[in-house]
Phi, psi and omega in degrees: 000154179294153190290330187296341185273347178292148169305159179296129191077002184246009196285351178273355179278166170270129187239150166231141184270111172251109184050046179085353176256134176286123184238131184284142180259099184222146164289162189302297185302327171304317184290316178304310181299320176293319183293321179297319173305309182299322180293308181304321180281351188051053180265125177301119177216123173271135189229140167215182191229137180247119165242186186299316183298311176299324178293317176306309187302308184301329182294331183249351173239100184304318181303322178287330179293317174308310174306313189290341178293342179269356186252155163277103185270128181245141187291128187228108168104166180296328186295318182283332172302306182306312175313302182301318177301319181289323182279321190240356175095350174206159189279170174294148178298335180207153180269093186271039184303151183287330179290341171258325188282327187284326169289333173291320180300312182298316180293316189290331180288117179271333181278132185295125185243148169268125182239115180265153179236135173221135178114176189065187166285159183304308185299327180282313173303317178294320175286333173288328173305311181291329175293317178298327178300336182265337177281326187217070188295352183276351179256151175256122179251125183243122177283130185256307179185152176289182187267012185244056176256156183268171182295328180289328180277342184301313176308312177303318175300315176296327175286337173286327182295312189295329177285322180285315189045066174297158173287319176239136170247114178275105189245114187239082177241018182074167182258132014260358196301313184302315179284333172290326181285331174287325180295319183282328194236338185268127180225173177309340173289342187263316188195174176270321187215095167282131183236124172284113194241011173053233186272015186306318182292322178296321182293317180296325174288340183084010179290327184231115187287154171261160179296153183297154186299335182289318178291329168297324176300319180277014183052042176245036190283337184289327181298318183299316180292324176298318175297322188270346179218060187288326181292326180280329190251353182292333178283337175289319187260313187286322176264322188290328182294312176301320178296316179298317179289332178287333176284324179291319176301317174304312185303314186291331179281335184278323172294324179293319175295339181278342184283144180297000000 
């Protein structure tokens, strides 16, 4: 993809465009090193993850798509891997899904950090903070607020974040709310690295079970999630996955037509 589509300060990375969103193409260890360097340099960097569901939302919601252009977007799941294979001839080097990558980043970073948590239900976020303290005891994990605050409560919450100024702010409000909230509200005054983490705090707390390891290795975690939450997720996967692939094929056709 063209360098102009990359987020500010990230133009030297390798990028692949998936339905209009620039996604970084990095090995696992390469991404860990990049994130640790950005934290050490205190370079304000918004981070999120793109899977088929998020890409579908970006394709139909221009404000969300525009917001993603200001994030370091990492590939999440088999859907974007299939898309990369169809569009660029090879998959992404690593599945950098937030549920696995964020705890790995925290465990790998030896320098003590302040990590703020906002979003999810209060009890889930607090349990996630306790779980992360066992995964990465060198860091301080501070619960800030659940995700069910009103617009009137928001200024006080933002002031608390600014006073705390964590190195990392984990934002778990669901897509696209979490990315839009970060884009509208969070600056370098508040933290160094806000990360939109979706259901991570629910997974860490144990409130939502993860697929068995063998299903995750086969890249079939979405099947497990659909099985345990069919009423909530059927449209995302049964309708959304074919729609995503159709959109990818349209992008592939457009790219071929644009070639000289």
